[in-house]
N, C-alpha and C positions, 0 to 999 in steps of 0.2 A: 639849333640843330634841326635835323629833318625829321618830321613826324610821319608816322606810318598811316597812310590813308588807304581806303579800299582800292584806290587807283594804283599806288605803288607797292601794295602788299605782295608778298611772294605768292606766285600762282603755282598750283600743282602742275606737274608735268602732264602732258597730253591735253585732251579737250575737256578735262574736268569731270567726265562721266565715269561711273564705276566699271571695273573690269567685267566683261560678260562672263568669263569662266568663274570668277570669284562669286558673282551674283548667282550663277547657276548652281554652285556647290552649296550655297546656304540652305536651300530646302533639304538637301541630303543630310546635312548635319543635324537639322531640327528633327528629321524623321528618325535618325539614329538615336537621338536622345529620347524621343517619345517611345520608340520600340524597346529600348533598354529599360525604361521605367515600367512599361506594361509587362515586360517579361519578368522583372523582379517582383512586381505586385502579384502577378498571376501565380508565380512559383510559391510565394509566401502563402497565398490563399489556399493553394492545393496541398502543399506538403510541409510548410513551415520552414524554419531556419535550417533544420537538418537536411531536408530535401534540397534546398537552395545550395547549401554548402557542398553537398556531395555532387550535385549536378555541375557546379562550376569548378570543382576540383577534378572531376574525372574527364570532363570534356571541355573544349573551348568553343562555346556557342558562337555561331556566326549567323548573319542574316543578309539577304540580298536586297538591296534598295537601289532602284534606278539602274539596274544592270551592274552594280558594283558589290563586291563581297566585303561586308563590313563586320569587324569583330566587336562583340559586346564587351563591356568592361568586366574584369575579373576581380575576385576578392581573395584575400590571403587564404592559404591552404588550411590554416588552423582555425578558421572562422566557423566552419560547420561543427555542430554539436550532435553527438549521439544521444538523443533525448529518449528517456523512458518515463512515462507518466503513470503515476499511481492511480489505481482504479478509484480510490476513495477521494482523490483530490486532483482531478484531471486538468484543472486550469493552471496548475503550477508545474513548471518544468524542472527536472532535477538532472544535473550533469552527472554523467557516469563516474568521472574521476573524483567527484566530491562526495559520493555516497559511501557511507560507512558499511562494512560487511555485516550481514545477518548471521548471528552465531547460533550454535546448537543448543537445544534444550533437552528435557527429559520428562518422563511420565511418573506420576505419583498418585497416592491415595490420600484423600482428606481424612485425617485422624480426629480432628476436633479443634476447638479453640481453648485458649488458656490465657493467663496473664504472665507477662515477662517483665521482671523487675531489673532495671538498669542499676548495676552495682555502683557506678560512679555518680550518676545524677539522682538516683532514687526514684526515677520516673517509672510508672507502670504502663506497659504497652499491651494492648490487645493483639494477640498473635494467633496465627493458625499453624498447626503442626501438620506437615505433609509427610506421610510415611512412604518410604521407598521399598516396595516389596520385591520379591524375587523376579528378576527380569531386567528391563532396561538394557537389552542387548540389541545391537544393530542387526536387523534382519535382511535389509537390502539397501544398496547404495544406487541411487538413480542419477544419471548424468544426462546432459543435453544431447549427447550423441546417441544414446540408447532409448531414452524416454522423453526427450524434448525439454527437460528442466532438471535442475539440480536439487536433490532432496535426499534425506536419510530416513529410512523406515525403521522404527524402533518397535520391538516386541516386548510386552510387559505382562506381568502376573502369570507365573508358571502354573499350569493346571494339568489334569490328567488327559491322556490322549483322546478318550472317548467324548470329552466335553466340547471339542471343536470339530468342525467338518473335515473331511478327508482332504479337500483341496487346500485348506489352510495348513493342515499338518504337512502336506507335501511341499508347500511353499516354504515353510520354515526349514525343512530338511534340505531343500534344494539350494537355498542361498547361504545360510549360515550354519546348517546342520544343528539347529537349535531344538531344544525340547518344546513341548506344546506350550504355547502362550495364548492367553485369552484375548489380549487386546493388541492391535497394531495401530501405530500412529506415525504420521509423516511430519517431518520438519524440513521446510524449504530454507536452505542456507546458501550463502554465497560461495563457499569452497567446501567440496566434499572429499578433497584429496586425503585428508587425515583420518578417514573412516573406512572400515572394511567389515564385511559380514562376519558376525560372531563376536565383534568387539564389545566388551563390557564398558558401559558408561559410568563414570564416577562424578558425584556431585561436586566434590572438591576440585576436580579438574575443569569443570564447566562454570562454576560460580565461586564468588567470594562474598564474605560478609560485607554488607553495604551496597551490593549490586541491586539494581532495580529489575524486577521480573514481571512478566505478564502471565497471569494464571487463567486458563480457560477450562470450562467444564459445563456440565448441565445443571441448571438451576433447579431448586426444589419445586415440584409441581404443586399448585394450589387448587387444582380442579376448576370447576365452572364457577366464575365469580361475576358479580355485578359490576356496573360501570363505576360505582363510587370507589370500590376497592381496587379494581383493575386499572382504572385510568385517573383516579383521584378527582372525579367530578364532584361538584357541590350537591348537597341534598336539598330537598324542598322544605318548606315550613313544617314543623311538627305539631303545631296547634292551630286554633281558629278554623277547624273544619277542613284543613288541607287534606286532599286525597292523594297527594304526590309527595312521599317522604324520601324514598331512595330509588325512585323510578328514573328511567333514562330520559324521558321527555320526548320532544319532537325529533324525528329521524330524517326529515326532509320536507320538501315543498309538496304542495297538493297538485295543482294543475300543471305546473312547469317545474321540473321535467317529468313529474309523475313517476318517480322512481327514487330509490335510495342510492346515494353516491357510494362508489367503491371506496373501501378503506375507512368507512365511518367507524368511530370508536364506540363499540357497544359491548354488552356482556358476552363473555366467552371463556375459553380455557386460559388460565393464567399460569405462568411459569413453565417448567419442563422444556426449556429451550437453551441453546448454547449461549453462554455469557462469558465475556472476557473482562477481567479486572486488571487494569494496567497500572504499572509503576508502583509495585509493592516492594519495599526494601527487605532484604534478607537480614534477619537478626542472628541466626545461628544455623549451622549445618554440620553434618557428620556422616562420613562413609562407614565408620565402624558401627554406629547405632542406626544408620539408615533413616535419616530424617532431614527435612529442610523446614526451618521456621521463618515465616514471613509475617510482617506487621500488617494487620487488617484482616478482612474477611475474604473468602474465596467462594465461588459458586458451589451449590450443592449441599448435601447433608453428609454425615459421616459415612465413609465408604465410597464416596464419589470419585471416579477416575478424573484426574486433572492433568493438564499439560502445563509445565513450567518452562518458560523460555525467556531469554534476555529481552528487555523491553524494546519494542520496535516502534519508532517514532516516524510518523508521516512527515516527509520533507528531509529526514536525516538518513533513514535506512531504506525507504521505499518511496 
């Protein structure tokens, strides 16, 4: 048979050189690819996936290269995400349609702690009784259109007219025609359509036995305390002539930087601050006797005003 040699191999048509128009168009293709990559990287750096998705959905970006109008590659219309980032966890993105709604809560008064015996298992649970005094009525409903955010304002603990200021009294009359209430609290929720001024909140409508709640209130004030009790620091030796038993010790460097760093843990006022205890299960509740019983301790002493709301988990609700 006849073997193929370089002499008898099929030769390409023409003189063997590349087409001038094809060779001239290659730089344009490379420039288009580089421009598209830079555009996407820059958009991601400035605004993230949401900005990129909205930009490519609303407009058809184009660029002029070498006198030619070139269209940049597009992405599907459902790729862009409406991202809302929680202030406490900014590096995690939460999709809007995956977020669970934030539900309504109510206000109560810490009545004290006791022991709850489970009749089935015989276990003894330390519980806190939260009394529901006169009040827990909707004073105002705030919406994004009127106030910029959705929230329900609740008035709690009925009192005499002269014990509150005149602007507060008129505020309660204007929105819900309510009697004088000593405390106003706001609950930011996802949907405010089911609430109206003057509405009475019921514990059995908002909670069920077994639900987890967050209880927020003002902790017991301890006054001015040292660093050992306030921050749990270790004490010095108590014997062998030690002169430093419960003292703070060094508070900074000498020559450099010749000052005390901000935020240094030292002696000072302890307690009397807002504290939230999360994920407390509800053991019992009643609207007839006006109480909610939760397992565990809540901030404050007897008579402290506390806010009870369904547990809000970062990454799930916000």
